[in-house]
N, C-alpha and C positions, 0 to 999 in steps of 0.2 A: 353347589357350593365350590367345587374346584374351579369352575369358570370365574367365579367372583375372586378367588384367590389369585388366579392368573391375571385378571384385570388389575387388581391392586398391585401385584408385583410388576406388571408392565408400566403402570402409572408411576410407581416409585423409581423404576429404572429410567423412565423418560424424565422425571424430575431431577434425578441425580445427573443424567447426561446434560440437561439444560444448565444446571448449576456449574458443572465442569466447563461447559462451553463458555459461559459468561465469565468465569474466572480467567480462563485462557485468553479470552478476548480483551479483558481489562489489562492483563499482563502485557499483551502485545501492544496495546495502545500506549501504555506507559513507556515501553521500550522505544516505540517510535517517537514519542515526545522527547525523550532523553536524547535520541539520535539527532533529531532536528535542532535541539538546543545546542548540542555539542558542535554541530557544523556551523553555527552562527549565521552570518549573512552571506556566506559563500554562494549559496544557491540563488539568493536574490540578486547579488551583484553579477553573477554569471548570466542571468537572464534579463538584466536591466537594459543592456544594449543589444538590439537586434543585429543579426549578421545579414549583410546584403549579398545575394548570390548572383552570379552571372554565368551564362551558358557558354561553354567552350564550343566554338564553331566547328571544330574538327570532330570531336567525340560526341558532342551533344550533352555532355554531363555538366550539371550545375556545380560550381565551385565557389568558395567564399571570395568576394571581391577584395582586391588589395586595398588597404586603407591608406596607402601612401599618396 
């Protein structure tokens, strides 16, 4: 009988942990949605135009190409 009670207690603890995990996950998703909405289209406009890179012949490091 004690094994059964331990099994039930373990099941209840697992269920409570799962419910806590799901509620935290929902809260985090809601916070991320609010953050994305508050930033507006800043993220979209920043990534809309790709940056062309050119290699510096002396150092070999790639740098953004001048747009002039």
